[in-house]
Structure formats: C-alpha cells, structure tokens
Backbone as CSV, one residue per row, in Angstrom:
resi,resn,N_x,N_y,N_z,CA_x,CA_y,CA_z,C_x,C_y,C_z
1,UNK,103.273,103.153,105.116,103.107,104.147,104.058,102.487,103.446,102.768
2,UNK,103.052,102.307,102.512,102.607,101.639,101.313,101.064,101.287,101.335
3,UNK,100.701,100.962,102.588,99.247,100.694,102.878,98.356,101.869,102.369
4,UNK,98.775,103.101,102.798,98.045,104.313,102.528,97.922,104.539,100.977
5,UNK,99.080,104.272,100.358,99.075,104.472,98.857,98.121,103.527,98.141
6,UNK,97.964,102.419,98.712,97.085,101.376,98.091,95.673,101.321,98.639
7,UNK,95.376,102.271,99.441,93.948,102.256,100.032,92.963,102.812,99.019
8,UNK,91.626,102.621,99.348,90.586,103.061,98.432,90.608,104.582,98.465
9,UNK,90.841,105.244,99.513,90.767,106.644,99.637,91.869,107.174,98.702
10,UNK,93.121,106.654,98.765,94.039,107.110,97.878,93.813,106.959,96.410
11,UNK,93.122,105.856,96.112,92.774,105.493,94.721,91.810,106.492,94.215
12,UNK,90.702,106.908,94.983,89.695,107.775,94.588,90.264,109.195,94.589
13,UNK,91.211,109.471,95.499,91.801,110.810,95.493,92.593,111.039,94.210
14,UNK,93.257,110.092,93.705,94.038,110.128,92.556,92.927,110.314,91.362
15,UNK,91.950,109.568,91.306,90.923,109.694,90.239,90.228,111.056,90.203
16,UNK,89.993,111.683,91.282,89.353,112.974,91.422,90.285,114.189,91.341
17,UNK,91.598,113.879,91.279,92.558,114.971,91.245,92.473,115.719,89.957
18,UNK,92.592,117.111,90.018,92.407,118.018,88.896,93.752,118.481,88.482
19,UNK,94.047,118.472,87.110,95.370,118.927,86.627,95.449,120.466,86.719
20,UNK,96.621,120.962,87.044,96.763,122.369,87.161,98.122,122.852,86.529
21,UNK,98.152,124.056,86.238,99.341,124.705,85.757,100.370,124.768,86.815
22,UNK,101.605,124.464,86.487,102.658,124.562,87.511,102.953,126.028,87.822
23,UNK,103.589,126.346,88.984,103.985,127.647,89.402,102.841,128.757,89.495
24,UNK,101.572,128.398,89.867,100.644,129.299,90.022,100.250,129.238,91.495
25,UNK,99.933,130.452,92.010,99.396,130.458,93.440,98.038,130.002,93.548
26,UNK,97.564,129.859,94.703,96.177,129.363,94.971,95.122,130.293,94.347
27,UNK,95.325,131.564,94.491,94.475,132.649,93.898,94.461,132.537,92.464
28,UNK,95.631,132.277,91.879,95.725,132.332,90.343,95.041,131.004,89.854
29,UNK,95.128,129.933,90.596,94.474,128.695,90.183,93.097,128.884,90.238
30,UNK,92.457,129.690,91.017,91.032,129.823,91.047,90.589,130.499,89.817
31,UNK,91.481,131.382,89.209,91.066,132.145,88.063,91.433,131.488,86.708
32,UNK,92.195,130.380,86.774,92.672,129.640,85.584,91.693,128.694,85.163
33,UNK,91.514,128.727,83.883,90.624,127.737,83.216,91.267,127.411,81.791
34,UNK,91.431,126.174,81.473,92.118,125.816,80.248,91.400,126.384,78.918
35,UNK,90.071,126.427,78.896,89.355,126.963,77.786,89.519,128.417,77.585
36,UNK,89.931,129.139,78.494,90.116,130.526,78.441,91.518,131.002,78.087
37,UNK,92.339,130.017,78.080,93.822,130.426,77.630,93.764,130.712,76.236
38,UNK,94.686,131.719,75.784,94.711,131.979,74.421,95.283,130.753,73.693
39,UNK,94.859,130.623,72.405,95.344,129.478,71.575,96.685,129.731,71.134
40,UNK,97.533,128.754,71.219,98.977,128.747,70.743,98.991,129.191,69.279
41,UNK,99.999,129.911,68.788,100.084,130.414,67.405,100.046,129.215,66.453
42,UNK,100.525,128.057,66.729,100.506,127.005,65.856,99.132,126.264,65.654
43,UNK,98.260,126.491,66.694,96.957,125.961,66.587,95.930,126.821,66.093
44,UNK,96.244,128.152,65.775,95.217,129.100,65.365,94.885,128.851,63.909
45,UNK,93.594,128.822,63.750,93.053,128.585,62.332,92.274,129.672,61.665
46,UNK,91.925,130.632,62.368,91.206,131.802,61.785,92.049,132.860,61.299
47,UNK,91.818,133.382,60.118,92.492,134.499,59.603,91.639,135.752,59.616
48,UNK,92.074,136.813,58.955,91.422,138.024,59.018,89.973,137.878,58.385
49,UNK,89.775,137.133,57.289,88.529,137.027,56.581,87.558,136.287,57.487
50,UNK,88.101,135.314,58.375,87.081,134.526,59.224,86.601,135.597,60.225
51,UNK,87.308,136.527,60.700,86.758,137.477,61.717,85.821,138.431,61.032
52,UNK,86.108,138.871,59.783,85.295,139.744,59.030,83.915,139.003,58.809
53,UNK,83.976,137.800,58.448,82.659,137.049,58.153,81.911,136.847,59.370
54,UNK,82.607,136.573,60.502,81.952,136.398,61.843,81.211,137.746,62.246
55,UNK,81.996,138.864,62.070,81.401,140.174,62.329,80.207,140.430,61.540
56,UNK,80.257,140.115,60.279,79.050,140.476,59.441,77.921,139.564,59.657
57,UNK,78.173,138.449,59.987,77.114,137.442,60.278,76.443,137.808,61.712
58,UNK,77.324,138.143,62.621,76.821,138.628,63.885,76.059,139.861,63.933
59,UNK,76.265,140.756,62.874,75.655,142.018,62.774,74.083,141.944,62.366
60,UNK,73.767,140.833,61.821,72.441,140.471,61.407,71.557,139.966,62.681
61,UNK,72.180,139.829,63.800,71.438,139.397,64.984,70.451,140.468,65.380
62,UNK,69.211,140.130,65.563,68.217,141.028,65.913,68.477,141.790,67.237
63,UNK,69.055,141.086,68.214,69.353,141.670,69.610,70.368,142.753,69.496
64,UNK,71.138,142.867,68.477,72.112,143.984,68.433,71.539,144.982,67.573
C-alpha cells in the first residue's frame, strides 16, 4: 500500500484534487462554486450608498 501512495499517479492525483465543501451530495457539488457563495458578514464592505452609487452609474448604460 505504501508503494501506491508514493507512486506518480498518486502524486498527480493529489495535485489535481479539487477542494469541496463537506456534507454535500454529488448533485450539490455540481452546483457549488466558491465565488457564488454569499460573502460572510465580517467580509462585507459595501453599504447602502455603495449600492445606490452602483445603481446610478449602471443606469447610464446605453444598453439599458
């Protein structure tokens, strides 16, 4: 068994492994993406005026 752990296949398998959230089913893992998760409250930096400013700036877009 030690030989398999030290093999090149095991080495590259570990390098290519993707981190995933614990306790999710396979179907849920297919839908999960870290960038789409809501930002934790402690890391949120935008306030109400930031959203108002973004909305005003976005309203000047010719496509809308």
